[in-house]
C-alpha positions as CSV (number, residue, x, y, z in Angstrom):
1,X,-18.1,-19.3,-25.7
2,X,-16.9,-17.2,-22.8
3,X,-19.5,-16.3,-20.2
4,X,-18.7,-13.7,-17.5
5,X,-21.3,-13.4,-14.7
6,X,-21.5,-10.5,-12.4
7,X,-22.2,-12.1,-9.1
8,X,-23.5,-9.8,-6.3
9,X,-27.2,-10.6,-6.7
10,X,-28.1,-9.3,-3.3
11,X,-26.9,-5.9,-4.4
12,X,-28.2,-6.0,-7.9
13,X,-24.6,-6.6,-9.0
14,X,-23.5,-3.1,-7.9
15,X,-19.9,-2.7,-9.1
16,X,-16.9,-2.5,-6.7
17,X,-13.2,-2.0,-7.6
18,X,-12.1,-5.5,-6.7
19,X,-15.0,-6.9,-8.8
20,X,-14.0,-4.8,-11.8
21,X,-10.4,-5.9,-11.5
22,X,-11.5,-9.5,-11.5
23,X,-13.5,-8.9,-14.7
24,X,-10.4,-7.2,-16.2
25,X,-8.3,-10.3,-15.3
26,X,-10.8,-12.6,-17.1
27,X,-10.8,-10.4,-20.2
28,X,-7.0,-10.3,-20.3
29,X,-6.8,-14.1,-19.8
30,X,-9.0,-14.8,-22.8
31,X,-7.8,-12.0,-25.0
32,X,-6.0,-14.3,-27.5
33,X,-7.7,-17.6,-26.8
34,X,-8.7,-18.8,-30.2
35,X,-11.1,-21.4,-28.7
36,X,-13.4,-18.6,-27.5
37,X,-15.3,-17.1,-30.4
38,X,-17.6,-14.8,-28.4
39,X,-18.0,-13.3,-24.9
40,X,-21.2,-12.9,-22.9
41,X,-21.5,-10.5,-19.9
42,X,-24.5,-11.2,-17.8
43,X,-25.7,-10.6,-14.2
44,X,-26.8,-13.2,-11.6
45,X,-30.0,-12.6,-9.7
46,X,-32.6,-9.9,-10.5
47,X,-30.5,-7.5,-12.5
48,X,-27.7,-7.0,-14.9
49,X,-26.1,-4.2,-12.8
50,X,-27.5,-1.3,-10.8
51,X,-24.3,0.6,-11.3
52,X,-21.4,1.5,-9.0
53,X,-21.6,0.5,-5.3
54,X,-21.3,4.1,-4.1
55,X,-20.6,3.1,-0.5
56,X,-17.3,1.5,-1.5
57,X,-16.3,3.2,-4.7
58,X,-17.1,6.7,-3.3
59,X,-14.6,6.2,-0.5
60,X,-11.8,4.9,-2.8
61,X,-12.3,7.0,-5.9
62,X,-9.7,9.6,-5.2
63,X,-7.2,7.3,-3.6
64,X,-7.0,4.9,-6.5
65,X,-3.7,4.7,-8.3
66,X,-3.8,4.8,-12.2
67,X,-3.2,1.4,-13.9
68,X,-0.1,0.6,-15.9
69,X,-1.8,1.4,-19.2
70,X,-2.7,4.9,-18.0
71,X,-6.3,4.2,-17.1
72,X,-7.4,6.5,-14.3
73,X,-10.0,4.0,-12.9
74,X,-10.5,0.2,-13.4
75,X,-13.7,1.1,-15.3
76,X,-11.6,2.7,-18.0
77,X,-9.4,-0.3,-18.4
78,X,-12.4,-2.6,-18.7
79,X,-14.2,-0.4,-21.3
80,X,-11.0,-0.3,-23.4
81,X,-10.6,-4.1,-23.2
82,X,-14.1,-4.7,-24.5
83,X,-13.4,-2.5,-27.5
84,X,-9.9,-3.9,-28.1
85,X,-10.7,-7.6,-27.8
86,X,-11.2,-8.9,-31.3
87,X,-14.2,-11.0,-30.5
88,X,-17.9,-10.0,-30.4
89,X,-19.0,-9.1,-26.9
90,X,-22.6,-9.5,-25.9
91,X,-24.4,-8.0,-22.9
92,X,-27.4,-10.0,-21.6
93,X,-29.5,-7.4,-19.9
94,X,-32.4,-7.9,-17.4
95,X,-33.8,-6.0,-14.5
96,X,-31.7,-2.9,-13.7
97,X,-29.0,-1.7,-16.1
98,X,-28.1,1.7,-14.6
99,X,-25.3,4.1,-14.2
100,X,-21.9,2.4,-14.6
101,X,-23.8,-0.8,-15.5
102,X,-25.4,1.1,-18.3
103,X,-21.9,2.3,-19.5
104,X,-20.7,-1.3,-19.3
105,X,-23.6,-2.4,-21.5
106,X,-23.0,0.4,-24.0
107,X,-19.4,-0.7,-24.4
108,X,-20.4,-4.1,-25.6
109,X,-21.0,-4.9,-29.3
110,X,-24.5,-6.3,-28.8
111,X,-27.1,-5.8,-26.2
112,X,-29.9,-8.4,-25.8
113,X,-32.6,-7.8,-23.3
114,X,-35.5,-9.3,-21.4
115,X,-38.9,-7.6,-21.4
116,X,-38.4,-6.5,-17.8
117,X,-35.4,-4.3,-18.5
118,X,-35.0,-0.8,-16.9
119,X,-32.0,1.1,-18.2
120,X,-30.5,4.5,-18.1
121,X,-28.3,6.8,-16.0
122,X,-30.0,8.7,-13.2
123,X,-26.8,9.9,-11.6
124,X,-27.5,13.5,-12.4
125,X,-30.4,13.4,-10.0
126,X,-28.0,12.6,-7.3
127,X,-25.4,15.2,-8.3
128,X,-23.0,12.5,-9.7
129,X,-21.5,13.0,-13.2
130,X,-20.6,10.3,-15.7
131,X,-17.1,8.8,-15.6
132,X,-16.9,5.6,-17.6
133,X,-17.7,6.2,-21.3
134,X,-21.4,6.9,-21.5
135,X,-20.8,10.4,-22.9
136,X,-18.8,8.8,-25.7
137,X,-20.9,5.7,-26.5
138,X,-24.5,7.0,-26.2
139,X,-24.4,9.9,-28.7
140,X,-22.8,7.6,-31.3
141,X,-25.5,5.0,-30.7
142,X,-28.6,7.2,-30.7
143,X,-27.6,10.7,-31.7
144,X,-26.5,13.7,-29.8
145,X,-30.0,15.2,-29.1
146,X,-31.5,12.0,-27.7
147,X,-28.4,11.3,-25.7
148,X,-28.5,14.8,-24.2
149,X,-32.1,14.4,-23.2
150,X,-31.6,11.0,-21.5
151,X,-28.5,12.1,-19.6
152,X,-29.7,15.5,-18.6
153,X,-33.0,14.3,-17.3
154,X,-31.8,11.0,-15.8
155,X,-34.8,9.2,-17.3
156,X,-34.9,5.4,-17.4
157,X,-36.1,3.5,-20.4
158,X,-38.0,0.2,-20.5
159,X,-37.0,-2.5,-23.0
160,X,-39.3,-1.4,-25.8
161,X,-38.2,2.3,-25.5
162,X,-34.5,1.2,-25.5
163,X,-35.2,-0.9,-28.7
164,X,-36.9,2.1,-30.3
165,X,-33.9,4.3,-29.4
166,X,-31.5,1.8,-30.9
167,X,-29.7,1.1,-27.6
168,X,-30.5,-2.6,-27.6
169,X,-30.6,-5.1,-30.5
170,X,-33.3,-7.5,-29.4
171,X,-36.0,-8.1,-26.8
172,X,-37.0,-11.5,-25.6
173,X,-39.6,-12.7,-23.0
174,X,-38.1,-13.4,-19.6
175,X,-39.1,-17.0,-19.9
176,X,-37.5,-17.6,-23.3
177,X,-34.5,-15.2,-22.9
178,X,-31.8,-17.7,-22.3
179,X,-32.5,-19.9,-25.3
180,X,-33.3,-17.1,-27.7
181,X,-30.4,-15.0,-26.7
182,X,-28.0,-17.9,-27.0
183,X,-29.3,-18.7,-30.4
184,X,-28.5,-15.1,-31.4
185,X,-25.0,-15.3,-30.0
186,X,-24.3,-18.7,-31.7
187,X,-25.5,-17.3,-35.0
188,X,-22.9,-14.5,-34.8
189,X,-20.2,-16.7,-33.3
190,X,-20.5,-19.2,-36.2
191,X,-19.5,-16.6,-38.7
192,X,-15.9,-16.5,-39.9
193,X,-13.8,-15.5,-36.9
194,X,-11.2,-13.4,-38.6
195,X,-13.8,-11.5,-40.6
196,X,-15.7,-10.7,-37.4
197,X,-12.4,-9.5,-35.9
198,X,-11.6,-7.3,-38.9
199,X,-15.1,-5.9,-39.1
200,X,-15.1,-5.0,-35.4
201,X,-11.7,-3.3,-35.8
202,X,-13.0,-1.3,-38.8
203,X,-16.1,-0.1,-37.0
204,X,-14.2,1.0,-33.9
205,X,-11.5,2.7,-36.0
206,X,-14.2,4.6,-38.0
207,X,-15.3,6.3,-34.8
208,X,-11.9,8.0,-34.5
209,X,-11.2,8.8,-38.1
210,X,-12.5,10.6,-41.1
211,X,-13.8,8.9,-44.3
212,X,-10.6,8.6,-46.3
213,X,-8.5,7.1,-43.4
214,X,-11.3,4.8,-42.6
215,X,-11.5,3.5,-46.2
216,X,-7.8,3.0,-46.3
217,X,-8.0,1.0,-43.0
218,X,-10.9,-1.0,-44.4
219,X,-9.0,-1.8,-47.6
220,X,-5.9,-3.0,-45.6
221,X,-7.9,-5.3,-43.5
222,X,-10.0,-6.4,-46.5
223,X,-6.8,-7.6,-48.2
224,X,-5.7,-9.4,-45.0
225,X,-9.1,-11.1,-44.9
226,X,-8.8,-12.3,-48.5
227,X,-5.8,-14.4,-47.4
228,X,-7.9,-16.3,-44.8
229,X,-9.1,-19.8,-45.2
230,X,-12.7,-18.7,-44.5
231,X,-12.6,-16.3,-47.4
232,X,-11.3,-18.9,-49.8
233,X,-13.9,-21.4,-48.7
234,X,-16.7,-18.9,-48.9
235,X,-15.8,-17.8,-52.4
236,X,-15.5,-21.4,-53.6
237,X,-18.9,-22.2,-52.0
238,X,-20.5,-19.1,-53.7
239,X,-19.1,-20.1,-57.0
240,X,-20.4,-23.6,-56.6
241,X,-23.8,-22.1,-55.5
242,X,-23.7,-23.8,-52.1
243,X,-25.3,-22.4,-49.0
244,X,-23.0,-19.9,-47.3
245,X,-22.2,-20.5,-43.6
């Protein structure tokens, strides 16, 4: 299990460029580590992340040089890495999850939350537009109309509203969050690694392709998956009527 902790608790983990570059370095270092079956992103202190630290990022935004992969900002590189890494990525959310922190959570594969969560993107109320993927992720998660309403009003959601909208997967009490969220993660991480990888790849690919190309892509990865040891063992177990995984 790889655990990445945002650690500016006194600032509700407001994001700065050096901080984002450090997160990118961690993701790149574990990209192909087979020993890590899942990745958790969480925040130290009272919040997951209150968004960008406008005092630092605002001054640097137009002086930043694009990264080698063509990413305009470090945010873009990080969001791409979360999608490209062939492991499930979990956001552990509590307190504030706002602005760029909201975008970071949306990019993850799973979002598990405490009952004190407050999430959304109020930047429009400050004359600030989105810049790190929210306009792409949110409509695909909850539909265009609901996404438009949330973004154009800048409204925040509590945990129960976010669950109803389909933004988060589970809510746990603050007291029991760590144990119950880890149980959820371990259940997913215990599933066949390569099958998880192929399924994540299929889902991400489907967002960019029509039905027929998506089915072809599915079939190609399905055939690859059939050659894995997990597949062989699961089929044998099924035939012997044993419990699966």
